[in-house]
Short mmCIF file of the C-alpha atoms (twelve columns), coordinates in Angstrom:
data_MODEL
# 
_entry.id   MODEL 
# 
loop_
_atom_site.group_PDB 
_atom_site.id 
_atom_site.type_symbol 
_atom_site.label_atom_id 
_atom_site.label_alt_id 
_atom_site.label_comp_id 
_atom_site.label_asym_id 
_atom_site.label_seq_id 
_atom_site.Cartn_x 
_atom_site.Cartn_y 
_atom_site.Cartn_z 
_atom_site.pdbx_PDB_model_num 
ATOM 1   C CA . MET A 1   -77.407  123.900 87.292  1 
ATOM 2   C CA . THR A 2   -79.736  125.516 89.804  1 
ATOM 3   C CA . ALA A 3   -81.963  123.855 92.407  1 
ATOM 4   C CA . HIS A 4   -85.439  124.986 93.365  1 
ATOM 5   C CA . ILE A 5   -87.899  124.356 96.191  1 
ATOM 6   C CA . ILE A 6   -91.349  123.792 94.707  1 
ATOM 7   C CA . ALA A 7   -93.166  122.812 97.900  1 
ATOM 8   C CA . ALA A 8   -92.430  123.093 101.615 1 
ATOM 9   C CA . CYS A 9   -94.544  122.224 104.611 1 
ATOM 10  C CA . ARG A 10  -94.302  121.333 108.253 1 
ATOM 11  C CA . SER A 11  -96.237  119.862 111.104 1 
ATOM 12  C CA . PRO A 12  -97.521  122.040 113.908 1 
ATOM 13  C CA . VAL A 13  -94.951  122.287 116.685 1 
ATOM 14  C CA . ALA A 14  -95.992  121.094 120.137 1 
ATOM 15  C CA . PRO A 15  -94.087  121.177 123.437 1 
ATOM 16  C CA . ARG A 16  -92.582  117.962 124.771 1 
ATOM 17  C CA . ASP A 17  -95.230  115.634 126.225 1 
ATOM 18  C CA . GLY A 18  -97.940  117.652 124.481 1 
ATOM 19  C CA . ALA A 19  -100.300 117.044 121.576 1 
ATOM 20  C CA . LEU A 20  -97.756  115.125 119.443 1 
ATOM 21  C CA . ALA A 21  -96.216  113.074 122.242 1 
ATOM 22  C CA . ALA A 22  -97.783  109.755 121.216 1 
ATOM 23  C CA . LEU A 23  -96.208  109.809 117.746 1 
ATOM 24  C CA . ASP A 24  -92.927  108.189 116.829 1 
ATOM 25  C CA . ILE A 25  -90.677  110.118 114.450 1 
ATOM 26  C CA . HIS A 26  -91.835  108.251 111.339 1 
ATOM 27  C CA . GLU A 27  -95.445  109.010 112.297 1 
ATOM 28  C CA . LEU A 28  -94.543  112.698 112.594 1 
ATOM 29  C CA . GLY A 29  -92.492  112.852 109.409 1 
ATOM 30  C CA . ALA A 30  -94.398  110.707 106.917 1 
ATOM 31  C CA . PRO A 31  -97.582  112.853 106.709 1 
ATOM 32  C CA . VAL A 32  -95.464  115.947 106.068 1 
ATOM 33  C CA . VAL A 33  -93.490  114.219 103.301 1 
ATOM 34  C CA . ARG A 34  -96.700  113.048 101.638 1 
ATOM 35  C CA . ALA A 35  -98.245  116.515 101.872 1 
ATOM 36  C CA . ALA A 36  -95.159  118.195 100.413 1 
ATOM 37  C CA . LEU A 37  -95.117  115.828 97.451  1 
ATOM 38  C CA . ALA A 38  -98.839  116.343 96.843  1 
ATOM 39  C CA . GLN A 39  -98.375  120.127 96.882  1 
ATOM 40  C CA . ALA A 40  -95.465  119.790 94.461  1 
ATOM 41  C CA . GLY A 41  -97.387  117.557 92.068  1 
ATOM 42  C CA . ILE A 42  -94.596  115.006 92.380  1 
ATOM 43  C CA . VAL A 43  -95.447  111.307 92.590  1 
ATOM 44  C CA . ALA A 44  -93.523  109.019 94.903  1 
ATOM 45  C CA . ASP A 45  -91.816  107.189 92.016  1 
ATOM 46  C CA . GLN A 46  -90.088  110.435 90.980  1 
ATOM 47  C CA . VAL A 47  -88.260  110.815 94.304  1 
ATOM 48  C CA . ASP A 48  -84.558  110.018 94.144  1 
ATOM 49  C CA . GLU A 49  -83.667  110.526 97.812  1 
ATOM 50  C CA . LEU A 50  -85.056  111.496 101.199 1 
ATOM 51  C CA . ILE A 51  -82.684  113.314 103.561 1 
ATOM 52  C CA . VAL A 52  -83.796  113.568 107.182 1 
ATOM 53  C CA . SER A 53  -82.147  115.418 110.042 1 
ATOM 54  C CA . ASN A 54  -82.647  113.842 113.456 1 
ATOM 55  C CA . ALA A 55  -80.650  114.545 116.601 1 
ATOM 56  C CA . LEU A 56  -82.234  112.583 119.443 1 
ATOM 57  C CA . GLY A 57  -83.208  109.263 117.855 1 
ATOM 58  C CA . ALA A 58  -81.813  105.843 118.640 1 
ATOM 59  C CA . GLY A 59  -80.227  105.197 115.256 1 
ATOM 60  C CA . GLY A 60  -81.633  102.696 112.803 1 
ATOM 61  C CA . ASN A 61  -81.604  105.331 110.027 1 
ATOM 62  C CA . PRO A 62  -84.779  107.326 110.786 1 
ATOM 63  C CA . ALA A 63  -84.838  108.524 107.165 1 
ATOM 64  C CA . ARG A 64  -85.464  104.944 106.036 1 
ATOM 65  C CA . HIS A 65  -88.341  104.652 108.512 1 
ATOM 66  C CA . VAL A 66  -89.881  107.901 107.243 1 
ATOM 67  C CA . ALA A 67  -89.382  106.917 103.588 1 
ATOM 68  C CA . LEU A 68  -91.142  103.591 104.028 1 
ATOM 69  C CA . ALA A 69  -93.935  105.060 106.151 1 
ATOM 70  C CA . ALA A 70  -94.490  107.815 103.573 1 
ATOM 71  C CA . GLY A 71  -94.941  105.282 100.779 1 
ATOM 72  C CA . LEU A 72  -91.789  106.145 98.859  1 
ATOM 73  C CA . PRO A 73  -90.371  103.410 96.605  1 
ATOM 74  C CA . GLU A 74  -88.205  100.882 98.415  1 
ATOM 75  C CA . ARG A 75  -85.269  101.939 96.224  1 
ATOM 76  C CA . VAL A 76  -85.245  105.294 98.118  1 
ATOM 77  C CA . ALA A 77  -82.746  104.344 100.793 1 
ATOM 78  C CA . GLY A 78  -83.079  107.435 102.981 1 
ATOM 79  C CA . LEU A 79  -80.154  109.358 104.454 1 
ATOM 80  C CA . THR A 80  -80.147  110.469 108.090 1 
ATOM 81  C CA . LEU A 81  -77.837  113.229 109.265 1 
ATOM 82  C CA . ASP A 82  -77.089  114.667 112.686 1 
ATOM 83  C CA . ARG A 83  -75.767  118.175 112.953 1 
ATOM 84  C CA . GLN A 84  -77.975  118.882 115.928 1 
ATOM 85  C CA . CYS A 85  -80.015  122.085 115.511 1 
ATOM 86  C CA . ALA A 86  -78.502  122.902 112.100 1 
ATOM 87  C CA . GLY A 87  -79.294  119.504 110.585 1 
ATOM 88  C CA . GLY A 88  -82.671  120.359 109.040 1 
ATOM 89  C CA . MET A 89  -81.169  123.273 107.117 1 
ATOM 90  C CA . ASP A 90  -78.086  121.265 106.171 1 
ATOM 91  C CA . ALA A 91  -80.343  118.544 104.751 1 
ATOM 92  C CA . ILE A 92  -81.782  121.106 102.325 1 
ATOM 93  C CA . LEU A 93  -78.321  122.369 101.348 1 
ATOM 94  C CA . LEU A 94  -77.258  118.765 100.736 1 
ATOM 95  C CA . ALA A 95  -80.340  118.239 98.559  1 
ATOM 96  C CA . MET A 96  -79.375  121.352 96.603  1 
ATOM 97  C CA . MET A 97  -75.892  119.959 95.987  1 
ATOM 98  C CA . MET A 98  -77.270  116.601 94.836  1 
ATOM 99  C CA . VAL A 99  -79.506  118.326 92.300  1 
ATOM 100 C CA . GLN A 100 -76.793  120.743 91.168  1 
ATOM 101 C CA . SER A 101 -74.362  117.868 90.610  1 
ATOM 102 C CA . GLY A 102 -76.871  115.964 88.493  1 
ATOM 103 C CA . ALA A 103 -76.954  113.071 90.960  1 
ATOM 104 C CA . ALA A 104 -80.699  113.574 91.548  1 
ATOM 105 C CA . LYS A 105 -83.659  115.430 90.090  1 
ATOM 106 C CA . VAL A 106 -86.042  115.207 93.060  1 
ATOM 107 C CA . VAL A 107 -84.890  115.181 96.681  1 
ATOM 108 C CA . VAL A 108 -87.151  115.585 99.700  1 
ATOM 109 C CA . ALA A 109 -85.172  117.097 102.562 1 
ATOM 110 C CA . GLY A 110 -85.836  118.332 106.070 1 
ATOM 111 C CA . GLY A 111 -85.988  117.036 109.605 1 
ATOM 112 C CA . VAL A 112 -88.074  115.422 112.291 1 
ATOM 113 C CA . GLU A 113 -87.678  115.315 116.055 1 
ATOM 114 C CA . SER A 114 -89.627  113.986 118.987 1 
ATOM 115 C CA . TYR A 115 -88.403  115.178 122.347 1 
ATOM 116 C CA . SER A 116 -91.326  113.235 123.836 1 
ATOM 117 C CA . ARG A 117 -90.236  109.884 122.389 1 
ATOM 118 C CA . ARG A 118 -86.485  110.299 122.530 1 
ATOM 119 C CA . PRO A 119 -84.676  107.232 123.887 1 
ATOM 120 C CA . LEU A 120 -82.994  107.063 127.260 1 
ATOM 121 C CA . ARG A 121 -79.232  107.254 126.880 1 
ATOM 122 C CA . ALA A 122 -76.370  106.077 129.076 1 
ATOM 123 C CA . ARG A 123 -72.605  105.719 128.829 1 
ATOM 124 C CA . THR A 124 -70.955  102.380 129.452 1 
ATOM 125 C CA . PHE A 125 -67.483  101.757 130.898 1 
ATOM 126 C CA . ALA A 126 -64.959  99.018  130.258 1 
ATOM 127 C CA . ASP A 127 -64.054  98.769  133.949 1 
ATOM 128 C CA . GLY A 128 -67.528  97.641  134.944 1 
ATOM 129 C CA . ARG A 129 -68.691  100.891 136.539 1 
ATOM 130 C CA . PRO A 130 -72.471  101.420 136.596 1 
ATOM 131 C CA . LEU A 131 -74.113  103.001 133.580 1 
ATOM 132 C CA . GLU A 132 -74.020  106.795 133.529 1 
ATOM 133 C CA . PRO A 133 -77.331  108.185 132.219 1 
ATOM 134 C CA . TYR A 134 -77.139  111.486 130.346 1 
ATOM 135 C CA . ASP A 135 -79.546  113.849 128.629 1 
ATOM 136 C CA . GLN A 136 -77.252  116.247 126.754 1 
ATOM 137 C CA . ALA A 137 -74.705  114.582 124.510 1 
ATOM 138 C CA . ARG A 138 -71.080  115.672 124.447 1 
ATOM 139 C CA . PHE A 139 -70.406  118.203 121.690 1 
ATOM 140 C CA . THR A 140 -66.618  118.555 122.075 1 
ATOM 141 C CA . PRO A 141 -63.813  116.326 123.384 1 
ATOM 142 C CA . TRP A 142 -63.068  118.865 126.125 1 
ATOM 143 C CA . PRO A 143 -65.447  119.187 129.098 1 
ATOM 144 C CA . GLU A 144 -64.179  122.704 129.826 1 
ATOM 145 C CA . ARG A 145 -65.231  123.798 126.294 1 
ATOM 146 C CA . ASP A 146 -68.531  121.904 126.234 1 
ATOM 147 C CA . PRO A 147 -70.931  124.090 128.205 1 
ATOM 148 C CA . ASP A 148 -74.561  123.491 128.970 1 
ATOM 149 C CA . MET A 149 -76.499  125.330 126.259 1 
ATOM 150 C CA . SER A 150 -78.330  127.601 128.698 1 
ATOM 151 C CA . ALA A 151 -75.092  128.436 130.485 1 
ATOM 152 C CA . ALA A 152 -73.503  129.294 127.137 1 
ATOM 153 C CA . ALA A 153 -76.452  131.552 126.301 1 
ATOM 154 C CA . ALA A 154 -76.161  133.312 129.663 1 
ATOM 155 C CA . ALA A 155 -72.440  133.842 129.099 1 
ATOM 156 C CA . LEU A 156 -73.134  135.258 125.636 1 
ATOM 157 C CA . GLY A 157 -75.569  137.772 127.083 1 
ATOM 158 C CA . SER A 158 -73.039  138.884 129.686 1 
ATOM 159 C CA . LYS A 159 -70.281  139.165 127.087 1 
ATOM 160 C CA . LEU A 160 -72.341  141.328 124.708 1 
ATOM 161 C CA . GLY A 161 -74.323  143.279 127.288 1 
ATOM 162 C CA . ILE A 162 -77.679  141.839 126.210 1 
ATOM 163 C CA . GLY A 163 -79.663  141.769 129.462 1 
ATOM 164 C CA . ARG A 164 -82.854  140.129 130.569 1 
ATOM 165 C CA . THR A 165 -85.045  143.092 129.618 1 
ATOM 166 C CA . ASP A 166 -83.834  142.978 126.010 1 
ATOM 167 C CA . GLN A 167 -84.240  139.216 125.900 1 
ATOM 168 C CA . ASP A 168 -87.750  139.318 127.346 1 
ATOM 169 C CA . THR A 169 -88.752  142.073 124.932 1 
ATOM 170 C CA . TRP A 170 -87.585  139.931 122.010 1 
ATOM 171 C CA . ALA A 171 -89.585  136.965 123.336 1 
ATOM 172 C CA . ILE A 172 -92.724  139.080 123.790 1 
ATOM 173 C CA . GLN A 173 -92.416  140.327 120.213 1 
ATOM 174 C CA . SER A 174 -91.888  136.799 118.897 1 
ATOM 175 C CA . HIS A 175 -95.142  135.599 120.436 1 
ATOM 176 C CA . ALA A 176 -97.007  138.740 119.338 1 
ATOM 177 C CA . LYS A 177 -95.865  138.346 115.732 1 
ATOM 178 C CA . ALA A 178 -96.779  134.660 115.742 1 
ATOM 179 C CA . ARG A 179 -100.256 135.411 117.074 1 
ATOM 180 C CA . ALA A 180 -100.830 138.055 114.407 1 
ATOM 181 C CA . HIS A 181 -99.431  135.982 111.547 1 
ATOM 182 C CA . VAL A 182 -101.773 134.146 109.168 1 
ATOM 183 C CA . SER A 183 -99.964  131.099 107.781 1 
ATOM 184 C CA . SER A 184 -100.307 129.994 104.188 1 
ATOM 185 C CA . PRO A 185 -102.824 127.122 103.986 1 
ATOM 186 C CA . ASN A 186 -100.023 125.047 102.445 1 
ATOM 187 C CA . GLU A 187 -97.559  125.568 105.295 1 
ATOM 188 C CA . ILE A 188 -98.912  123.502 108.199 1 
ATOM 189 C CA . VAL A 189 -100.067 119.895 107.859 1 
ATOM 190 C CA . PRO A 190 -102.589 119.035 110.600 1 
ATOM 191 C CA . ILE A 191 -101.446 116.082 112.687 1 
ATOM 192 C CA . ALA A 192 -103.151 114.423 115.671 1 
ATOM 193 C CA . ASN A 193 -105.974 116.977 115.490 1 
ATOM 194 C CA . LEU A 194 -103.461 119.807 115.931 1 
ATOM 195 C CA . THR A 195 -103.738 122.509 113.275 1 
ATOM 196 C CA . LYS A 196 -101.444 125.226 114.614 1 
ATOM 197 C CA . ASP A 197 -98.423  125.666 116.868 1 
ATOM 198 C CA . ALA A 198 -99.511  124.795 120.375 1 
ATOM 199 C CA . PHE A 199 -97.163  126.965 122.428 1 
ATOM 200 C CA . THR A 200 -97.854  130.460 121.049 1 
ATOM 201 C CA . ARG A 201 -99.545  132.636 123.672 1 
ATOM 202 C CA . ARG A 202 -100.056 136.155 124.956 1 
ATOM 203 C CA . LEU A 203 -96.731  136.911 126.582 1 
ATOM 204 C CA . SER A 204 -96.390  140.057 128.648 1 
ATOM 205 C CA . ALA A 205 -93.645  141.733 130.633 1 
ATOM 206 C CA . LYS A 206 -95.359  140.651 133.852 1 
ATOM 207 C CA . LEU A 207 -95.397  137.018 132.752 1 
ATOM 208 C CA . CYS A 208 -91.733  137.289 131.808 1 
ATOM 209 C CA . GLU A 209 -90.920  138.667 135.256 1 
ATOM 210 C CA . ARG A 210 -92.518  135.613 136.867 1 
ATOM 211 C CA . ALA A 211 -90.873  133.092 134.531 1 
ATOM 212 C CA . PRO A 212 -88.614  130.567 136.291 1 
ATOM 213 C CA . VAL A 213 -84.925  131.373 135.963 1 
ATOM 214 C CA . ILE A 214 -82.813  128.721 134.252 1 
ATOM 215 C CA . ILE A 215 -79.452  130.425 134.753 1 
ATOM 216 C CA . GLY A 216 -78.440  134.077 134.844 1 
ATOM 217 C CA . ASP A 217 -80.767  136.077 132.589 1 
ATOM 218 C CA . ILE A 218 -81.999  132.939 130.814 1 
ATOM 219 C CA . THR A 219 -85.554  132.068 131.796 1 
ATOM 220 C CA . ALA A 220 -88.411  129.863 130.713 1 
ATOM 221 C CA . ALA A 221 -89.795  132.880 128.823 1 
ATOM 222 C CA . ASN A 222 -86.744  133.794 126.732 1 
ATOM 223 C CA . ALA A 223 -85.544  130.241 125.975 1 
ATOM 224 C CA . ALA A 224 -87.315  127.993 123.471 1 
ATOM 225 C CA . VAL A 225 -89.239  125.058 124.897 1 
ATOM 226 C CA . ALA A 226 -88.240  121.506 123.925 1 
ATOM 227 C CA . ALA A 227 -90.717  120.334 121.318 1 
ATOM 228 C CA . ASP A 228 -91.871  117.804 118.717 1 
ATOM 229 C CA . GLY A 229 -92.244  118.543 115.006 1 
ATOM 230 C CA . ALA A 230 -91.261  117.881 111.392 1 
ATOM 231 C CA . ALA A 231 -90.662  119.894 108.219 1 
ATOM 232 C CA . PHE A 232 -89.720  118.997 104.637 1 
ATOM 233 C CA . CYS A 233 -88.977  120.714 101.319 1 
ATOM 234 C CA . VAL A 234 -89.186  119.265 97.814  1 
ATOM 235 C CA . VAL A 235 -85.967  120.236 96.017  1 
ATOM 236 C CA . VAL A 236 -85.903  119.734 92.245  1 
ATOM 237 C CA . ALA A 237 -83.945  120.353 89.069  1 
ATOM 238 C CA . PRO A 238 -84.894  123.488 87.092  1 
ATOM 239 C CA . GLU A 239 -86.886  121.678 84.410  1 
ATOM 240 C CA . LEU A 240 -89.238  120.343 87.101  1 
ATOM 241 C CA . ALA A 241 -89.716  123.821 88.549  1 
ATOM 242 C CA . LYS A 242 -91.141  125.268 85.341  1 
ATOM 243 C CA . GLY A 243 -94.748  126.307 85.782  1 
ATOM 244 C CA . CYS A 244 -94.509  125.931 89.580  1 
ATOM 245 C CA . ARG A 245 -94.527  128.569 92.278  1 
ATOM 246 C CA . ALA A 246 -90.877  127.946 92.977  1 
ATOM 247 C CA . VAL A 247 -88.129  129.529 95.032  1 
ATOM 248 C CA . ARG A 248 -84.532  129.171 93.904  1 
ATOM 249 C CA . ILE A 249 -81.923  128.033 96.393  1 
ATOM 250 C CA . VAL A 250 -79.166  130.580 95.896  1 
ATOM 251 C CA . GLY A 251 -76.788  128.751 98.217  1 
ATOM 252 C CA . GLY A 252 -75.579  128.825 101.769 1 
ATOM 253 C CA . ALA A 253 -72.781  127.920 104.120 1 
ATOM 254 C CA . THR A 254 -72.073  125.864 107.214 1 
ATOM 255 C CA . ARG A 255 -69.213  126.987 109.411 1 
ATOM 256 C CA . GLY A 256 -67.676  125.935 112.681 1 
ATOM 257 C CA . ASP A 257 -66.804  128.512 115.317 1 
ATOM 258 C CA . ALA A 258 -65.808  128.531 118.981 1 
ATOM 259 C CA . PRO A 259 -67.454  125.433 120.515 1 
ATOM 260 C CA . ASP A 260 -67.883  127.135 123.879 1 
ATOM 261 C CA . CYS A 261 -69.844  130.013 122.287 1 
ATOM 262 C CA . PRO A 262 -72.272  128.259 119.918 1 
ATOM 263 C CA . GLY A 263 -74.745  131.123 119.781 1 
ATOM 264 C CA . LEU A 264 -72.495  133.254 117.566 1 
ATOM 265 C CA . ALA A 265 -71.651  130.519 115.029 1 
ATOM 266 C CA . PRO A 266 -74.371  131.589 112.527 1 
ATOM 267 C CA . VAL A 267 -72.646  134.961 112.124 1 
ATOM 268 C CA . ALA A 268 -69.635  133.301 110.494 1 
ATOM 269 C CA . ALA A 269 -71.917  131.233 108.257 1 
ATOM 270 C CA . ILE A 270 -73.943  134.297 107.231 1 
ATOM 271 C CA . HIS A 271 -70.821  136.340 106.427 1 
ATOM 272 C CA . ASN A 272 -69.435  133.467 104.352 1 
ATOM 273 C CA . ALA A 273 -72.678  132.944 102.435 1 
ATOM 274 C CA . LEU A 274 -73.054  136.651 101.691 1 
ATOM 275 C CA . ALA A 275 -69.471  136.956 100.463 1 
ATOM 276 C CA . ARG A 276 -69.822  133.862 98.317  1 
ATOM 277 C CA . HIS A 277 -72.901  135.241 96.566  1 
ATOM 278 C CA . ASN A 278 -71.928  138.936 96.555  1 
ATOM 279 C CA . LEU A 279 -74.830  139.991 98.774  1 
ATOM 280 C CA . GLN A 280 -75.219  142.562 101.539 1 
ATOM 281 C CA . PRO A 281 -77.336  142.301 104.721 1 
ATOM 282 C CA . ASP A 282 -79.836  144.841 103.427 1 
ATOM 283 C CA . ASP A 283 -80.477  142.760 100.277 1 
ATOM 284 C CA . PHE A 284 -82.856  140.526 102.254 1 
ATOM 285 C CA . SER A 285 -86.552  141.283 102.488 1 
ATOM 286 C CA . ASN A 286 -87.208  138.401 104.897 1 
ATOM 287 C CA . VAL A 287 -84.934  136.768 107.457 1 
ATOM 288 C CA . GLU A 288 -85.607  133.686 109.585 1 
ATOM 289 C CA . ILE A 289 -83.232  133.377 112.547 1 
ATOM 290 C CA . MET A 290 -83.653  130.459 114.923 1 
ATOM 291 C CA . GLU A 291 -84.578  131.593 118.421 1 
ATOM 292 C CA . ALA A 292 -83.247  128.806 120.587 1 
ATOM 293 C CA . TYR A 293 -82.614  131.647 123.033 1 
ATOM 294 C CA . ALA A 294 -83.610  135.273 122.629 1 
ATOM 295 C CA . VAL A 295 -80.050  136.350 123.402 1 
ATOM 296 C CA . GLN A 296 -78.690  134.149 120.616 1 
ATOM 297 C CA . ALA A 297 -81.106  135.604 118.059 1 
ATOM 298 C CA . ILE A 298 -80.303  139.174 119.129 1 
ATOM 299 C CA . ALA A 299 -76.558  138.483 118.989 1 
ATOM 300 C CA . CYS A 300 -76.796  137.021 115.481 1 
ATOM 301 C CA . VAL A 301 -78.901  139.897 114.179 1 
ATOM 302 C CA . GLN A 302 -76.402  142.383 115.578 1 
ATOM 303 C CA . GLY A 303 -73.316  140.424 114.512 1 
ATOM 304 C CA . ALA A 304 -74.527  140.003 110.935 1 
ATOM 305 C CA . SER A 305 -75.804  143.621 110.693 1 
ATOM 306 C CA . LEU A 306 -79.332  142.473 109.857 1 
ATOM 307 C CA . ASP A 307 -82.384  144.717 110.083 1 
ATOM 308 C CA . PRO A 308 -84.480  143.498 113.074 1 
ATOM 309 C CA . ALA A 309 -87.629  144.757 111.332 1 
ATOM 310 C CA . ARG A 310 -87.142  142.081 108.654 1 
ATOM 311 C CA . VAL A 311 -86.450  139.211 111.068 1 
ATOM 312 C CA . ASN A 312 -88.963  136.483 111.961 1 
ATOM 313 C CA . LEU A 313 -91.943  138.379 110.588 1 
ATOM 314 C CA . GLY A 314 -94.310  135.617 111.678 1 
ATOM 315 C CA . GLY A 315 -92.651  134.950 115.009 1 
ATOM 316 C CA . GLY A 316 -89.846  132.540 115.760 1 
ATOM 317 C CA . GLY A 317 -88.799  129.508 117.747 1 
ATOM 318 C CA . LEU A 318 -89.579  131.170 121.070 1 
ATOM 319 C CA . ALA A 319 -93.237  131.228 120.046 1 
ATOM 320 C CA . ARG A 320 -93.198  127.692 118.607 1 
ATOM 321 C CA . GLY A 321 -90.705  125.504 120.402 1 
ATOM 322 C CA . HIS A 322 -87.489  123.796 119.351 1 
ATOM 323 C CA . PRO A 323 -87.703  120.279 117.851 1 
ATOM 324 C CA . ILE A 324 -83.927  120.162 117.429 1 
ATOM 325 C CA . GLY A 325 -83.386  118.206 114.214 1 
ATOM 326 C CA . ALA A 326 -86.384  119.812 112.532 1 
ATOM 327 C CA . SER A 327 -85.870  123.450 113.496 1 
ATOM 328 C CA . GLY A 328 -83.607  124.414 110.586 1 
ATOM 329 C CA . ALA A 329 -86.090  122.928 108.141 1 
ATOM 330 C CA . ILE A 330 -88.983  124.720 109.872 1 
ATOM 331 C CA . ASN A 331 -87.157  128.033 109.424 1 
ATOM 332 C CA . THR A 332 -86.673  127.216 105.733 1 
ATOM 333 C CA . VAL A 333 -90.348  126.322 105.272 1 
ATOM 334 C CA . ARG A 334 -91.321  129.594 106.938 1 
ATOM 335 C CA . LEU A 335 -88.967  131.526 104.637 1 
ATOM 336 C CA . PHE A 336 -90.250  129.737 101.523 1 
ATOM 337 C CA . HIS A 337 -93.844  130.726 102.198 1 
ATOM 338 C CA . SER A 338 -92.921  134.286 103.178 1 
ATOM 339 C CA . LEU A 339 -91.064  134.767 99.899  1 
ATOM 340 C CA . LEU A 340 -93.878  133.277 97.840  1 
ATOM 341 C CA . GLY A 341 -96.104  135.951 99.311  1 
ATOM 342 C CA . SER A 342 -93.732  138.919 99.127  1 
ATOM 343 C CA . GLY A 343 -91.100  138.058 96.547  1 
ATOM 344 C CA . GLY A 344 -87.491  139.070 96.997  1 
ATOM 345 C CA . THR A 345 -84.500  137.373 98.545  1 
ATOM 346 C CA . GLY A 346 -84.471  135.767 101.974 1 
ATOM 347 C CA . LEU A 347 -82.016  134.425 104.512 1 
ATOM 348 C CA . ALA A 348 -82.391  131.681 107.102 1 
ATOM 349 C CA . ALA A 349 -79.792  130.878 109.749 1 
ATOM 350 C CA . ILE A 350 -79.431  128.645 112.783 1 
ATOM 351 C CA . ALA A 351 -76.899  127.824 115.507 1 
ATOM 352 C CA . ALA A 352 -76.021  124.337 116.686 1 
ATOM 353 C CA . ALA A 353 -74.303  122.874 119.716 1 
ATOM 354 C CA . GLY A 354 -70.569  122.469 119.386 1 
ATOM 355 C CA . GLY A 355 -70.126  125.870 117.750 1 
ATOM 356 C CA . ILE A 356 -71.751  125.269 114.348 1 
ATOM 357 C CA . GLY A 357 -73.786  127.701 112.258 1 
ATOM 358 C CA . THR A 358 -75.656  127.278 108.993 1 
ATOM 359 C CA . ALA A 359 -77.064  129.925 106.664 1 
ATOM 360 C CA . LEU A 360 -79.321  129.429 103.639 1 
ATOM 361 C CA . ILE A 361 -80.294  131.951 100.956 1 
ATOM 362 C CA . LEU A 362 -83.495  131.696 98.882  1 
ATOM 363 C CA . ASP A 363 -84.694  133.892 96.036  1 
ATOM 364 C CA . ALA A 364 -88.245  134.274 94.745  1 
ATOM 365 C CA . GLY A 365 -87.372  136.777 92.016  1 
# 
């Protein structure tokens, strides 16, 4: 059995403490879920499950909060998953598997994240030491193989010879493509009076030169800003896709790789997905690669032998921002609408902390 996406939409993305800062995650996610169902022509009673990726929340099953706030039946329990940046894409792959197995006919899947409303976190100790506040969670058991994400990106650039000029050029192009792109009217759901991504701007080489350095060649211009946002897809069985403008989920893969070099993990996932479905890199008309860092996107494009001219045609995460748990779903929503417009086969891929990569393949015929 195949699985199809018949509707996909997202919120605008806004930087942390920006236009969406007052909204809790269920207030961000519920309007997008409702809009996706309305676009699909699916009523709430038809929904079998809601799968929500969230990386920074305080527990309490955010998917259940979103399901109730969106007006789904109380029998829809909601499933929350945390695979950090890859979670939103993994939610859609999990929805695909539920439909393919016959366990469900309609699954809404995606992610939601609020950097602005994330809880304060601290470690406790049995010996009575004071609490130890932290911002970045631990992604491996070994401190020496658990780098800061920006430090890991800087090390990746040094290893592959991808310097600041190349990274800045990629960032400039990302913003330029986003500014020139006209989104489908069904892609973005206005929330809190915001109708488009708030961070996209005219980025020039001079602005990049003045950007504050984070570490090494990583700067505020070539690293994605922390952000708030949500995105969801309606994944259905083939009989429910008849007569709809649908995109088939061909498949995908999630793979672990070296935890101290997370930026390259999508390459392993892409290679695995292509081999599994007998595809080549040049079979894709559209590619959406997450731009947590420009260097990471460049490295993945090179490592997977992808054509840069087909990548992030409407701009990427550098021009939007990075709402961690939602970013993989945002990439999938972007790919869905691109393929509806152009046809063909598309690829989305994303890296996650801890050395995890996910790839997803869609086909519009």
